[in-house]
N, C-alpha and C positions, 0 to 999 in steps of 0.2 A: 477301298484302295487296292490296286493290283499289287502283286507280290514282287517288289523290286529286290534285287540282290543287295547284300550288305555293302558292297563296293559302290553300287549306284546310289544308295542312300547317303553314304559318306561323301561322295562327290557332290551331291545336292546340298548337303549341309555346309560343305567347305566353300563352294563356288557360287551358290545361288542365294540371293537375299530376297526371295519371294516365295510364296506358298508353292509346295510341290503338288497340290491338288486344289480343286475348287473348295473354298471354305464351306463348311456345312451350313452355317446361317445364310450365306449367299445362295447356296444351292437350293435351300428350302424356299427362299423368296422367288428365285427364278422359276423353279418347277411349279410353284403355286400360280405364277403368272402365265406360264406356258400351258398349264393343265396337263402336264406329262413330264417324263424324265428328260434329262439333258443328253443329247446324242454326241455333242462335240463342243469344246469351248477353248478359249484362249484369253490372254490377259492383255488389255490395252493399258500400257503403263504411263501414258502422257495425256494431259488434258489439252483443251483448245489453245492454251497459252504456252504449251510445251513444258509445263511443270510436271514433276513426277506425281502421278496419281494412279489409282487402281480402279479400272472399270472392266468388269468381266463381260465378254461377248460369248453368248451361249447359243447353240443351234438346237432347236426343237423340231418336232415333226412338221409343224405348220408355221412356225415363226422363228425370228431371230430376236433374242433378248439382250439388252444392254443394261447392266446393273452395277452401280457404284458399290465398292466394297464396304465403305464406312458411311452408314446412314444414307441420306439423300432420298429422293423420291422413289416410288415403286419402279420396278424394271420397265424399261421402254421396249415395246414390242413392235417389230416390223414383220408383217406377213411375208413369208417366203414367196408366195405367188405374185406379190406386187413388185418383186425385184426383177428388173429387166436387164441390168448391167451392174457389174462390180468393177469399179475403177480404182487403180492403184497409183499413188503418187509417191515416188521415192525421192529422197534427198540424202545428203551426207549425214544429217543429224537424226532423221527418223523417217518413217513411212506412214502414210495414211491410206485408209480404205474408205471408199464412198459407195453406198448403195443408191442406185439410181432407178427411178420408176420408168414406166413405158413412155411417158410424156416428157422425160428429162428431169422430172422432179427429184430433188435431193431427199431421199428417205432417211438416211442416217450416215454418220461418218465418225471415225475414231482414229486416233494416232497411237503409235507404239514405237519403241526403240528396236534396234536390230536384233536384240536378244529374243524378242517375241516373233520374229519373222517366220520361223518355221511353223509354229502353231497357227499363226494367222493365214499362212499359205494354204493350210488344209481347209480352213473355213472358206477362204476365197475360192478355192477350186470347186468345192461342193456347191456353193451359191452360184458361182459363174456357170457351172455345168448345168444346173437346174434351169438357169435363165436361158442358156443357149437351146436347151431341149424344148422349152416352152415357146421360144421365138420361132424355132423350126417347125413346130407342130401347131401353131396358132393358139398357144396357151395351154395345150395339153401335153404333158411329158410322156412320151411313149416308152420310156425306158423302165427297167426293173426298179422297184422302190428301194429305198435305203434299207440296210439291215435293221432288224428289230432293235429298238433302243436298248443300250447296255451301258449303264453308268460306269461299270468297271473298265470297259474299253475306252470310254471318254477320258477317264483319269489316266489310263496307260498312254494314250495318244498324247495328251498334254505333257505328261512327265517325260516322255521320250523326246518331244519337241524341244524341251528345255535342256535335256542332258546331251543330246546329239552334238551341239557345237562345243560343249565342255569336253566331251570325249575327244573330239577332233583337236581341240586346242591342247589337250593333254599330251599329244604327240610331241609338242615342243618343249616339254619339261619332263624330268625324271623324278617323281616324288620319292622314290626309294632306290637310289643308285646302287647301294650295296646289294639289294635283292637281285639286281641284274648281274652284278659281279659274281655272287655266289651261284647263281644258276648257270652262268657261263663256265665257272670252274667245275661244275658238275660234269661237263663234257670231258674233263681230263681224267676222271676216275678209271675208265677202261685202259688207260695207258700209264699205269703206275710205274713201270720200270723206266721208260724214257723220262718221266717226271723226276723219279728218284735220281737217275744218272745226271740229269741236268742240274738238279738242286745241289747234289753232293759236289759236282764239279764247280758250281758257282760258289759254294761255301768254301771249298778248298782254294779257289782262286782268290777270294777275299782274304783268307787266312794267310796264304803265301805272300800276298801283296803287302802285308804288314812288315815283312822281314827286311826288304831293301832299305827303307828309310832308317830303321834301327841300326842295321849293320853299317850304313854309311856314316851315321853319327859316331859309332865306335871307331871306324876307320880314320875319321878326321881327328879324333882324340889322340891317335898314335903320333900325329905330327907335333913336334915340339919346336916352337920358334920358326915354323915354316919349313923345316927339314925333317926327313924321316930317319930315325935312328936305325942303322943297319941291324941292330939287335932285335928290332921288332918287325923286320921285313917278313919273316915267315908268318907272323900273325896277320900282317896286312895282306899277304898273298892268300891266306886262308879266308879272310873276310871277302876278298874279291871273288874267290871261287864260290863262296856261299851266296853272294849277290847274283852271280851268273846262274847258279843252279836254281835259285828261287825264281828268277825271271824266265828261265827255260820251262820250269814246272808250271808257271803261270800261263805260258802259251799253250801247253798241253791241256790244262784244265779249261782254258778259253775255248779251244777247239771242241772238246767234249760237250761243253755247255751249248755252244752255238749249233753244233750238229744235232744233238738230241732234241733241243727245243724247237728248232726250225722245222724238223720233220714232224714233231708233235703238233705244231701249229697247223700244218697241212692236214693232218688226220682230223683234227677238231673241225677245221673249216669244211672238210669233206662230210663229216657227220652232220654238221649244221645244214649244208646244202641238201643232204639226203632227207633230213627231217622236214625242211621247208618244202621240198618237192613232194614228199609223201603227203604232207598236209594239203598242198595244192590239189593233188589228185583226189583227195577225199572231200573237198569243199563243193558246195552246191553251185550250180550255174549262176544263181543269183549273186553270189559274191563277185564273180568276174564281170557282171554287168554293172556293179557299183564301184569297181576299182579299176584304175587305168592299168593297161598291160605293162607299160614301162615301169611303173612302181613295183609291180610284182617281179619283173625281170631283174631290177636293180637289187632287190632283196636276195634273190637267189645267187646272183653273181657278185656285184660290187660290195654289198654289205658283209657277206660271209668272208670275202677276201680281206676286208679291213680288220675283221676280228682276228685273223691270223697274226697280225702284228702284236696284238695284245697277248695272245697265248704264247707266241714264240719268244717274246722279249719282255713284255710288260710285267707278267706275273712274277718271274724270278727277279727281275731288276728291282721292282718296287720292294718286294719282301726283303731281299738281301741288302738293299740300300738302307732300309730301316735298321737292320742289324749292324751294318757297316758304320752308319752314323752314330749309333750308340757306342760302338767299340772305339771309334775315333775320338769321340768326346771324352771317354774314359782315359785313353792313351794321352791325349793332349793335356788333360788336367794332371795326370800322373807325371808327365815330363816337367811341366811348370804350371802350377795351379793358377798363377796370376794371368799368364797369357792364355791358358786354357779357358778360364772363365770369360775372358774377353771375347773368345771365339764362340763359346757355347751360349752365353746369355742372350745374344740377339737372335738366336736360332728360331724361337717360336714366332717372331715377327715375320721371318722369311717364309716359314711353313704356312702361316696364316695367309700370306699373300698368294702362295701357290694354290691353296685350297679355294680361296675366293675367286681367283682368276679361272680356276677349273670349272666352277659353277657357271660362269659367264660363257666359257668356251663350250660347255655342254649344250646350252641353248643355241649358240651360233652354229655348231656343227649339225645339230638336228635340223635346223632350218635350212642349212646348206644341202644336206642330203635330200630333203624334200624337193628343193629346187632342182637337184640332180634328177630325181624321179620325174619331175614335170618335164624336163628336157627329154628324158627317155620316152615319155608318153607321146611326145610329138613324133619322134623317130619311129616308135613302134606302131603308131597309127598311120603314118604316111607311107612307109615302105610297102606294107602289104596292099595298100590301096593306091599305089602309084598310077595304075591305069585310070582310075577315076579322076585323080588329080590332073593328069594330062588330058583326059577326055573333056574336062570342063575348064581347061586353061587356068588352073588354080596354082600354078607354080609360084607366082609372085606372092600369093596369099600364104602359101606354106613357108616361103622364105621369110616373110615378115613374122609369121607365128614362131618359127624356129629362132629367128633373131631376137625376138622379145624374150622368149624363155632363156635363151643363151645369155642375154644381157642380165636378166634377173639372177641366174645362177652365178655369173661372174661377180656380181655385186655382193651376193651373200658370202661367197668365198673370200672376197676382198675384205669383208667385214671381219672374217676370221683372221686374216693376215694382219689387218690393222691392229686388232686386239693383241695378237701375239707379238708383233714388232714393237708395241709399246711396253708390254709386260716384261719380255725377256731382257731388254737393256736395263729396265728398272731393277730387275732381280740381280743382274750382274753388277749394277752400280752398288747395291747393298753389299754384295760379296767383296768387291774391291775396296769399299770403304772400311769394312772390318779388317781386311788384310793390311791396308795401310795403317790402320790404328794399331795393329799388333807390332808393326815395324817401329812405330813411334814409341811404343811402350818398351820394346826390347832394346833399342839403340843405347839409351843411357846405361842400362845394366851391362851391356857388352863392354863398355868403357870402364866398368868398375864403379860407376856412380850409384849411390843408394845402398840400402841395407842388404840387398839380395843380388849379388853379381851373377851374370849369366855367361857360362862358357860357350865357346864357339861350336863345339860338337853338339851340345844339347840344342842350341838354336838352329843349326842346320837340320838336325833330325826333326825338330819342331816344324820347320818350314816344309819339309817333305811330307810330314803327316798332315800339315795344314792343307797342302794340295789335294791329298787324298780325302780330307774332311769335306772339301767343297764338291767332290765328285758326286756324292749322293744328292746334294742340293740341286746340282745341274740335272741329275737323272730325274729327280722329282719334277723339276720344271718341264723337261722334255716329255716325261711319261704322262704328266697331267694332260698335255696336249694330245698325245697318242691315246691315252686311256679314254678321254672324253669322246674322241673321234670313234673309237671302237665301241664304246658303250652306246653311243647314239645308233650305230648300226645294229648292235645286239638287240636293242630295244625294238627296232623295226622288225628284225627277224623274229623275235619272240612274239611280237604282236600278231604276226601271220600264223606262227605255229599254234598260238592259243586260240585262234579263231575256230569256233565250233560250226560244223555244217548245219545249214538251216533245215535240211531234211535228214532224219535219222531212220535207218532201216530197222524194222521190227525183228526181234530175235526169232520169232516163230513165223517169219514171212513164208508165204506159199510160193510154189513153183508151178508154172503152167506146163504140164507134161501129160498128154500132148496138148498142143495149142491150136485152137480153131482160128482165132484172129478177129473176133467180134469186138468192136469198140462202142462204148455207150457213154454219152455225156448226160448227166442228170442235174439240171439247175446249177450249172457251173458258173461261178463268179470269180474273177481273178484280176489282180492289178499288181504291177511291180511295186507300186506304193499302195498299201492296204486301203487308203482312203480315196484312191483314184483308180477305180476298176476299168480294165480294158475290155474284158468280157463280162456280160451281165446276164445271168439266168439262161445260159446256153444249154439246150437239150436236143440231142439227136442220137440216132443209133445207126451204125454201119455194120452190116452183116458181112461175113466172108464172101468175097467175090463182088461186093457191091461197090459202085463208084459214086462219090459225092463231090460236088464242085463247091468251092468257097469263093465268093466274089465280094469285093469291097474296096474302098479307097485305101491308100497307104495309111497305116496306123490303125486300121479297123480291128486288127487282132488275128489275122490269118496265121501269121508265123507264130504268134503266141499260142494259138490253139494246137499247132503241131508240136510246139515245145512241151505243152501239157501232156500230150499223148506219150511222148518219150519220157515223161516224168522228170524233166529238168526243173520243173516247179510243181508245187502242190496248189490246188485251188483253194481260195479263201472260203468258198462255200460250195456245196454240192459235191458230187462224186463223179469220178471217171472210172469206168470198169473195163477190164479186158477179160472176155469170156465170162462175164458176170462177177468177177472178183475186183474189188476196189484196188486201184494201183498202189495205194498206200499199204496194202496188205501183201503185196508181191515182193519177191526177192529181186533187188536191182543189181545184185552182184554180177560178176563176169559169167557165172554159170546159170544165172537166174533170169528174171523178168525182162530188164530193159533190152539186153542184146537179143533176147528171144522174140519179144513181141514187136520190137522195132524192125526186125528182119521180116516180119509178116506183113508190114505196112509199107507200101511204096508211095513215096511223095514225088510226084512228077511235076517238074517245072517247065516241061516243054510246051505246055499250053499257056504259059504266062505271056501276057502282052501288055504293053504300056502305051497309053495315048494321053492326050491332054485332059481327058475326062477323069474326074476323081474316082470313078468306079470301074476303071479299066483293068485293074490287076485281077487276074484269075489264077487259081491253082487247083489242080486235081489231086484228090486223095483216093487211093484205091486200096482195098484189102484183099488178101488172097487166103 
């Protein structure tokens, strides 16, 4: 079994309900029937009646084996040389593959769910490629043979085929949201002073905000029978000045908080953009061939900008709202424990609703940002190629493509809005219901009914504090929406930052100084998909000053060969040497190999010509 990471194994255990490798008893039966090791395999998880069942389809050097996992007859073998065509029939429920002989005879067939599609596609490609090669050569395949059988590679290929869609689907969920939060907060560490200024100002703002309601209650108590006694006028004036001063101080602290944290948010967004762009520069070319340009651009620009909101407002607002909520609860209970408990006891229900809705919003926002990236992909692909679009009169096609993506994005964002516009009124309904309940409880006591009369001053102070009590709840509701929007973007940003380059430079890499410019290919095999080689067993040598011409149809691998010389990719097999040194042993940094040897090789496209013939494309390569 190949060495999978702990995270990969955990994903498999959580999300997959099928074996993560070919069971040993089944492998033994298949290899005994094949007379050799298994090169590649996949699981057909449906029977002819579309019931769940397990039949393993394994590829050997000479035959294809079909073996039921539990009991059943011996593995059924289909010679690979007898397969003339591989037919696929897809439907909404499942897909089936059919092996057809030269005379149209049905050799074998099996059915599988969409989960197994990737693994089956690898088998389909190899069998179909062999069939095409034999058909073109009269039964003899002129291409390089398959790599030597390697059971470990077969297990790795199967495991990856299962895990790839799980990893892709993982982008729509956040298994550990707090991990993303803590990592995001790590970007605040270099800016301790702005954070401290913003936090202190916010704390003082909350503290000063407690004074006006309390002072207002004392002011109302000075009135006796609706009139103010002139003897207490100085005390009333003093209270008014205190209220005015506390409100003025609150404005000062508010400005300090907004100013400090807004600038802090921009610094953090700048650092994130820097880290994302640095990672982009270090990634291998293969990453960009597998990911859309628009998705990458949206992570650098849009996603980092959304994170600014969370840093500038969310961090402090959420943390201080928790403290404010606890303080307000204590103050309300201290003023009047009966009314205070009526306010505080329903609080867990409201908070639970906010958290539950936040989880739903997280999924909706992540899906919406991916639709946003899909729309950017269309624009990023069309604008640079606008000449091609116009040359082939594809304007209507591009309009339809953009319109489709635009409609999908609009619908996903509307799903966000529908969820929010249902949740927020429901939350406010709960808040207003509790407020009305407090009025009904307080009214009889204001008239002196019952064992615990309530004076007007205390009740007014209670009402003012009650308004402040609901502010954190509203903040939580608003911040839950903003937080989930920002964390969805943060996850996409960290996903890119955590991507490891496919090709790593050796620490002891050599430098060609001086450089002659000789290039040698020795048995080079390469494919953008390891199971689907574009180049097979290529060998040649170009000496300095020698000119070599490459001819072949579109897709034959001419551009791929040039990319290998520049070491944008590493070959799966064989070696490419520059002046006798393997490119993988050369320094590819700015002062090393790639810039040096690429400048020694001239790729001329002036001799390229296109005709209706499949072999019309030609390219000259010369070395100096």
